[in-house]
C-alpha positions as CSV (number, residue, x, y, z in Angstrom):
1,Q,166.8,-36.5,-14.5
2,V,163.2,-37.3,-16.1
3,H,160.8,-39.9,-14.5
4,V,157.4,-40.9,-15.6
5,V,156.0,-42.8,-13.2
6,E,152.4,-44.9,-13.2
7,S,150.6,-46.3,-10.0
8,G,147.2,-47.1,-9.3
9,G,147.2,-50.6,-11.4
10,D,145.1,-53.8,-9.6
11,L,143.0,-56.6,-9.7
12,V,139.7,-55.7,-9.6
13,E,136.1,-57.4,-10.4
14,P,134.4,-56.6,-13.7
15,G,132.1,-53.4,-13.3
16,G,134.8,-52.0,-11.0
17,S,136.3,-48.8,-11.1
18,L,140.0,-48.0,-10.8
19,R,142.2,-44.3,-11.3
20,L,145.4,-44.7,-12.3
21,S,148.4,-42.1,-11.8
22,C,151.4,-40.6,-13.7
23,V,153.6,-38.6,-11.8
24,A,156.2,-36.8,-14.3
25,S,159.3,-35.3,-13.3
26,G,162.3,-33.7,-14.8
27,F,160.5,-31.6,-17.5
28,A,158.1,-29.0,-18.2
29,F,155.3,-30.9,-17.7
30,S,152.8,-28.4,-18.7
31,S,154.5,-28.0,-22.3
32,Y,153.4,-31.8,-22.8
33,A,150.2,-33.3,-23.8
34,L,149.7,-36.6,-21.7
35,K,148.3,-39.9,-23.0
36,W,147.3,-43.0,-21.5
37,Y,148.1,-46.1,-23.7
38,R,147.5,-49.7,-22.7
39,Q,149.4,-53.6,-24.3
40,C,146.7,-55.9,-23.7
41,P,148.3,-59.6,-23.8
42,G,149.6,-60.7,-26.7
43,K,148.6,-57.4,-28.7
44,E,150.4,-54.2,-29.9
45,R,150.1,-51.2,-27.4
46,E,147.3,-49.2,-28.3
47,F,146.2,-45.5,-27.6
48,V,143.5,-45.1,-24.6
49,I,142.7,-41.9,-24.1
50,G,144.6,-38.3,-24.1
51,F,144.8,-34.7,-24.0
52,T,145.4,-33.4,-27.7
53,S,148.7,-31.0,-28.7
54,G,146.6,-27.9,-27.7
55,G,146.6,-29.2,-24.6
56,N,143.0,-28.5,-22.9
57,F,140.9,-31.4,-25.1
58,A,140.8,-34.9,-24.7
59,Q,140.5,-37.9,-27.4
60,V,139.1,-41.3,-26.4
61,A,139.6,-44.4,-28.0
62,D,136.3,-46.3,-29.0
63,S,136.8,-49.0,-26.3
64,A,136.8,-46.3,-23.6
65,K,134.0,-43.8,-24.5
66,G,131.7,-43.4,-21.4
67,R,133.7,-45.2,-19.4
68,F,137.4,-43.8,-18.9
69,T,137.9,-40.1,-18.5
70,I,141.5,-38.2,-18.3
71,S,142.6,-35.2,-16.3
72,R,145.3,-33.3,-15.0
73,D,147.2,-31.4,-12.3
74,N,149.7,-29.4,-13.4
75,D,150.4,-28.5,-9.7
76,K,151.4,-31.9,-8.9
77,N,152.9,-32.6,-12.6
78,T,150.3,-35.6,-12.3
79,V,147.7,-37.1,-15.0
80,Y,144.9,-39.1,-14.0
81,L,142.9,-42.0,-15.5
82,Q,139.7,-42.8,-14.4
83,M,138.2,-46.1,-15.7
84,N,135.2,-47.1,-14.8
85,N,132.8,-50.0,-15.7
86,L,135.7,-52.4,-16.3
87,K,135.8,-55.3,-18.6
88,P,137.8,-58.5,-18.9
89,E,139.1,-57.1,-22.3
90,D,140.3,-54.3,-20.1
91,T,143.1,-56.1,-18.7
92,A,146.4,-54.5,-19.7
93,V,149.6,-52.9,-18.6
94,Y,148.7,-49.2,-18.9
95,Y,151.5,-46.7,-19.9
96,C,151.6,-43.0,-19.6
97,K,153.2,-40.9,-22.6
98,A,154.3,-37.6,-22.8
99,V,154.3,-35.7,-26.0
100,P,155.8,-32.5,-26.2
101,L,153.8,-29.5,-27.6
102,V,156.9,-28.1,-29.8
103,S,157.7,-31.2,-31.9
104,G,161.0,-32.1,-32.2
105,E,161.3,-32.3,-28.2
106,T,161.8,-35.7,-26.6
107,I,158.8,-38.0,-26.1
108,Y,158.6,-39.7,-22.4
109,W,157.0,-42.7,-21.4
110,G,156.7,-44.5,-18.0
111,Q,157.2,-48.1,-17.0
112,G,153.5,-49.0,-17.1
113,T,151.3,-50.4,-14.3
114,Q,149.3,-53.7,-14.5
115,V,145.3,-53.9,-14.5
116,T,143.8,-56.7,-14.2
117,V,140.0,-57.2,-14.7
118,S,138.8,-60.6,-13.2
119,S,136.5,-62.3,-11.2
């Protein structure tokens, strides 16, 4: 059974930092490119940061450049999102997406974790 579970969301003050985790199971983690998306209140879900289909390089949305980084630990089937210098506009539900490196395989999403940036 497949599970993709995000955690680490919290209430944080502007300028603060958070690290989100996404733990996956039930599929070949190393054969997937892992990405983070978010859905801000009243907006569509949007891409934030993620590894390319080649698996080794990260793409970063303009809103996250210089502040967010992504890393993965294949031994732990976990991908991390380190967020620094958080802003109120980063308030959103953050989702982990697992995209197969081989086309045609299933894409998996987690259920999301809430990040609120407020003083």
